[in-house]
C-alpha positions in Angstrom: 65.3 22.9 -28.0 61.9 24.0 -26.8 60.6 20.7 -28.2 63.2 18.7 -26.1 62.5 20.4 -23.0 58.7 20.2 -23.3 59.4 16.3 -23.7 61.8 16.3 -20.5 59.5 18.0 -18.3 55.9 16.9 -19.4 56.0 13.5 -20.8 56.1 10.8 -18.2 58.2 7.7 -18.9 56.4 5.3 -16.8 52.7 4.3 -16.1 50.5 6.2 -13.3 48.6 4.3 -10.7 44.9 4.7 -11.2 43.6 7.1 -9.1 39.8 7.1 -7.5 37.7 9.7 -8.9 37.1 12.8 -7.1 34.4 13.2 -4.4 31.3 14.7 -5.6 29.9 14.7 -1.9 29.4 18.2 -0.7 29.3 19.3 3.2 26.3 19.6 5.3 26.2 23.3 5.2 26.9 23.3 1.4 24.2 20.9 1.0 21.7 22.8 3.2 22.3 26.1 1.5 21.9 24.6 -2.1 18.4 22.8 -1.2 17.0 25.0 1.4 18.3 28.3 0.7 19.3 28.9 -3.1 17.4 32.0 -3.6 15.0 34.6 -1.6 11.7 32.8 -2.2 12.8 29.2 -1.3 14.6 30.7 1.8 11.3 32.4 3.1 9.4 29.1 2.3 11.8 27.1 4.1 11.8 29.5 7.1 8.0 29.4 6.9 8.0 25.6 7.2 10.5 25.5 10.1 8.0 27.9 12.0 5.3 25.5 11.3 7.4 22.5 12.5 8.4 24.7 15.5 4.8 25.3 16.5 3.5 21.8 15.7 6.1 19.4 16.7 6.8 20.0 20.4 3.3 20.0 21.3 2.9 16.6 19.5 6.0 15.0 20.9 4.8 16.1 24.4 1.6 14.4 23.9 2.5 11.2 22.3 5.8 10.6 24.3 6.8 13.0 27.0 3.1 13.2 29.0 2.0 9.8 27.6 0.8 7.0 30.0 2.2 3.7 28.9 1.1 1.3 31.9 -2.4 1.1 33.5 -5.2 -1.5 34.0 -8.1 1.3 33.4 -9.1 4.8 32.5 -8.2 6.0 35.8 -4.5 5.8 34.7 -5.1 8.2 32.0 -7.0 11.0 34.1 -5.2 14.1 35.0 -7.1 14.6 38.2 -6.0 10.9 39.4 -2.3 10.9 38.1 -2.0 14.5 39.3 -0.1 15.9 36.2 -1.0 16.5 32.6 -1.6 13.4 30.8 -1.0 12.8 27.1 -1.5 9.8 25.0 -3.2 7.0 26.7 -0.9 4.0 25.4 -2.0 1.7 28.0 -5.4 1.7 26.6 -3.7 0.5 23.2 -1.8 -2.1 25.1 -5.1 -3.6 26.7 -7.0 -3.4 23.4 -4.3 -4.5 21.2 -5.7 -7.9 20.5 -9.1 -6.8 19.8 -7.4 -4.2 17.4 -5.5 -7.0 15.8 -8.2 -9.9 15.5 -11.5 -8.3 16.4 -13.9 -11.0 18.0 -11.9 -13.8 16.3 -12.1 -16.9 18.8 -9.2 -16.8 21.1 -8.6 -20.6 20.7 -8.3 -20.2 16.9 -6.2 -16.9 16.5 -3.3 -19.2 15.5 -5.0 -19.3 12.1 -4.8 -15.5 11.7 -1.4 -15.8 12.8 -0.6 -18.2 9.9 -2.3 -15.9 7.8 -0.1 -13.0 8.6 2.9 -15.2 7.9 1.8 -16.4 4.7 1.1 -12.8 3.5 4.5 -11.8 4.7 6.1 -14.7 2.7 4.2 -13.9 -0.2 5.1 -10.2 -0.4 8.7 -10.9 0.3 8.7 -13.4 -2.2 7.1 -11.3 -5.1 9.1 -8.0 -4.3 12.7 -9.4 -3.3 14.6 -8.8 -6.4 16.9 -11.8 -6.0 14.3 -14.2 -4.8 14.5 -17.7 -6.4 11.8 -19.2 -8.4 10.1 -15.7 -9.1 7.4 -17.3 -11.3 6.3 -19.6 -8.6 6.1 -16.5 -6.2 3.7 -15.0 -8.6 1.6 -18.2 -8.6 1.8 -18.4 -4.9 0.6 -14.8 -4.1 -2.1 -14.7 -6.8 -3.4 -18.3 -6.6 -2.4 -20.2 -3.9 -2.6 -17.7 -1.1 -6.0 -16.6 -1.6 -7.1 -20.1 -1.4 -5.0 -20.9 1.7 -6.3 -17.7 3.1 -10.0 -18.7 2.6 -9.6 -22.1 4.3 -7.6 -20.9 7.2 -9.6 -18.0 8.2 -13.2 -19.2 7.2 -12.4 -22.8 8.4 -13.0 -26.3 6.9 -14.4 -28.9 8.7 -13.1 -31.6 6.5 -9.6 -30.4 7.7 -10.5 -29.9 11.2 -10.9 -26.3 11.2 -13.9 -24.8 13.0 -16.0 -22.4 11.0 -15.6 -18.8 12.2 -18.2 -16.6 10.5 -16.8 -13.2 8.8 -19.0 -11.3 11.5 -16.4 -12.3 13.9 -13.4 -11.1 11.9 -12.2 -7.5 12.9 -9.3 -5.1 13.3 -6.1 -5.5 11.3 -7.1 -8.7 9.8 -10.1 -7.3 8.0 -8.0 -4.4 6.8 -5.2 -6.5 5.6 -7.9 -8.9 3.9 -9.7 -6.4 2.3 -6.6 -4.5 0.9 -4.8 -7.6 -0.2 -8.0 -9.0 -2.0 -8.3 -5.6 -3.7 -4.5 -5.5 -5.0 -4.7 -9.3 -5.9 -7.8 -9.1 -8.1 -7.3 -5.2 -9.2 -4.3 -5.6 -11.0 -5.0 -8.6 -13.4 -8.7 -7.3 -13.8 -7.3 -3.6 -14.5 -4.8 -5.3 -17.1 -7.7 -7.0 -18.9 -9.7 -3.7 -18.8 -6.9 -1.6 -20.2 -6.3 -4.0 -23.0 -10.2 -4.1 -23.7 -10.4 -0.3 -23.7 -7.6 -0.4 -26.6 -9.2 -3.5 -28.4 -10.1 -3.0 -31.9 -13.5 -5.2 -31.3 -16.3 -2.7 -30.7 -18.3 -4.9 -28.2 -15.3 -5.2 -26.1 -14.1 -1.8 -26.4 -17.3 -0.2 -25.6 -18.2 -2.4 -22.6 -14.6 -1.6 -21.1 -15.2 2.2 -21.5 -18.6 2.0 -20.2 -17.4 -0.1 -17.0 -14.3 2.1 -16.4 -16.3 5.3 -16.7 -19.1 4.3 -14.7 -17.0 3.1 -11.7 -14.6 6.0 -12.0 -17.6 8.4 -11.8 -19.0 7.5 -8.6 -17.4 7.7 -5.1 -16.2 4.5 -3.3 -18.6 4.7 -0.6 -21.4 4.9 -3.1 -19.9 1.5 -4.4 -19.7 0.1 -1.1 -23.3 1.0 -0.2 -24.3 -0.4 -3.3 -22.5 -3.9 -2.9 -23.9 -4.1 0.7 -27.5 -3.3 0.3 -28.6 -3.5 -3.3 -26.5 -6.5 -4.5 -28.5 -9.0 -2.5 -31.5 -7.7 -4.3 -30.4 -8.6 -7.7 -29.9 -12.4 -6.7 -32.2 -15.1 -6.8 -34.3 -16.1 -3.8 -32.7 -18.1 -1.4 -29.0 -17.2 -2.5 -27.1 -14.7 -0.3 -23.5 -13.4 -0.3 -21.5 -13.0 2.7 -21.5 -9.5 4.5 -17.7 -9.2 4.2 -17.5 -10.4 0.6 -19.9 -7.5 -0.5 -17.3 -4.7 0.4 -14.3 -7.0 -1.0 -16.0 -7.2 -4.4 -16.8 -3.2 -4.4 -13.3 -2.5 -3.3 -11.6 -4.9 -6.1 -14.1 -3.2 -8.8 -13.4 0.0 -7.7 -9.8 -0.2 -7.7 -9.7 -2.1 -11.0 -11.2 0.8 -12.9 -8.5 3.2 -11.8 -5.7 0.5 -12.4 -6.8 0.3 -15.9 -6.4 3.7 -16.8 -3.0 3.8 -15.1 -1.9 0.7 -17.2 -3.5 2.0 -20.4 -1.2 5.1 -19.9 1.7 2.8 -20.1 0.5 1.0 -23.1 0.0 4.1 -25.2 3.6 5.1 -24.1 4.9 2.1 -25.9 6.0 2.8 -29.6 4.0 1.2 -32.0 7.4 -0.4 -33.7 7.4 -2.7 -30.7 4.2 -4.2 -31.5 5.0 -4.3 -35.4 8.4 -5.7 -34.6 7.0 -8.5 -32.5 4.4 -9.5 -35.1 6.9 -9.5 -37.8 8.6 -12.3 -35.8 5.4 -14.4 -35.9 4.2 -14.0 -32.5 0.5 -14.1 -31.9 -1.5 -11.1 -30.3 -1.5 -12.5 -26.7 2.3 -13.8 -27.2 3.1 -10.3 -28.1 1.2 -8.4 -25.5 2.3 -10.8 -22.6 5.9 -10.9 -23.5 6.8 -7.8 -25.2 4.3 -5.0 -24.5 3.1 -5.8 -21.2 6.5 -5.8 -19.4 7.4 -2.6 -20.7 4.1 -0.7 -20.1 4.1 -2.0 -16.3 7.6 -0.8 -16.0 6.7 2.5 -17.1 3.7 3.1 -14.8 5.3 1.6 -11.5 4.6 5.0 -9.8 0.9 5.1 -10.9 0.4 1.4 -9.7 1.9 1.7 -6.3 -0.1 5.1 -5.9 -3.2 3.1 -6.6 -2.4 0.6 -4.2 -1.4 3.2 -1.6 -4.9 5.0 -2.3 -6.7 1.2 -2.2 -5.1 0.6 1.2 -6.0 3.9 2.9 -9.7 3.3 1.3 -10.2 0.2 3.0 -11.1 2.4 6.2 -14.5 3.2 4.4 -15.8 -0.3 5.0 -16.4 0.8 8.4 -19.4 2.9 7.1 -21.1 -0.2 6.0 -20.7 -2.0 9.3 -17.5 -4.0 8.6 -15.2 -4.2 11.8 -11.8 -2.9 10.5 -9.3 -1.3 12.3 -11.1 2.0 12.4 -14.5 0.3 13.4 -12.5 -1.5 16.4 -11.1 1.7 17.6 -14.7 3.3 17.7 -16.0 0.3 19.4 -13.1 0.2 21.9 -12.9 3.8 22.8 -16.7 3.7 24.3 -15.9 1.0 26.8 -16.7 2.7 30.1 -13.9 0.8 32.1 -11.3 3.2 29.7 -13.2 6.6 29.9 -10.6 9.1 29.7 -10.0 12.3 27.9 -7.4 11.1 25.6 -8.4 7.8 24.8 -10.0 8.9 21.8 -7.2 10.6 20.1 -4.8 7.6 21.2 -6.7 5.2 19.6 -6.9 7.2 16.3 -3.2 8.2 16.6 -2.5 4.4 16.7 -4.6 3.7 13.5 -3.0 6.8 11.8 0.3 5.2 12.7 -0.6 1.7 11.3 -1.7 3.2 8.0 1.4 5.5 7.7 3.8 2.6 8.2 2.3 0.4 5.4 1.7 3.1 3.0 5.3 4.7 3.8 6.8 1.2 3.1 5.1 0.9 -0.1 6.3 4.2 -1.2 9.8 3.5 -0.5 9.9 0.3 -2.2 8.3 2.0 -5.4 11.1 4.8 -5.1 13.7 2.2 -4.9 12.5 0.2 -7.9 12.3 3.5 -10.0 15.9 4.1 -9.0 17.0 0.8 -10.0 15.3 0.9 -13.3 16.6 4.3 -14.1 20.2 3.0 -13.5 19.7 0.0 -15.5 18.2 2.0 -18.3 21.2 4.2 -18.5 23.4 1.4 -18.5 
């Protein structure tokens, strides 16, 4: 009788429609409580940080936006005694000098070539980083082979193509910053891969040369490398042979970044189980086939955060080329702020705030893309 009742009351006689899974989202207040106030020490740290934000954020917002001057033809628009009120950031100065910040002293009639460089760089980055972009291998070839050649011809000029020669001494601003950082990224990654493989090589000569190069470069600051490349490199060249003034820091930045990139990639190579290499060799693959198709793809996947971190550091370190007289964005800001027509107390801070915003946007973008790639690879690995 009990069995009959159990079957009558608890056994379904028809299929139940599939229901959606229960929501795992929590409300705003529970989320804040769990992340910011889970215990006493964390709550104290949260309150301390909020207090710092309370002290720093309002003055910064007032300076950058509320009290800022957005229009004006000279520095008088940014002087408190002329305006009659407290003056914050002088964005009118940035607007007046924006072309100089972007192009430097590049001839106005030829600045369309710089715009072509910016567009070609954007196309290469999107093609290379967009996950569903077609013809991916062609995108890699474009960015690492065709794009550097196109940039060289467009920016420097070629009389056979009807492009007037523009010496690098006239380049400046964002143009130089992107040229130096792009050159460093394009050449440091493949050179870092070769150095990492060389350091793990069983050939003593290749191994010790790679180790010596990496440890020497990593043992000195970047500014030393730049000064050596700028002042000492011409002394080692035969008489009559010179190196372009911009090419010297380009070479120094690429060499410096490649040493750090090599150590990042070597960490990924060491994380690959030995069985992967042995399995590939058992299939009859050569060393280079095994390395190119089996080992390197897995190693690079593991060290994406380290690679992007190196790229971010490289992008920020390009500001050091200003010390050796290269007119990057920082150097153009320093040159523009001493213009007597724009003599105002807040001009200096505004110029550097503009440069800081420029570097932040690019570095933040690289960081967010790296985080997205990590999440996608983590989900694919779990699947």
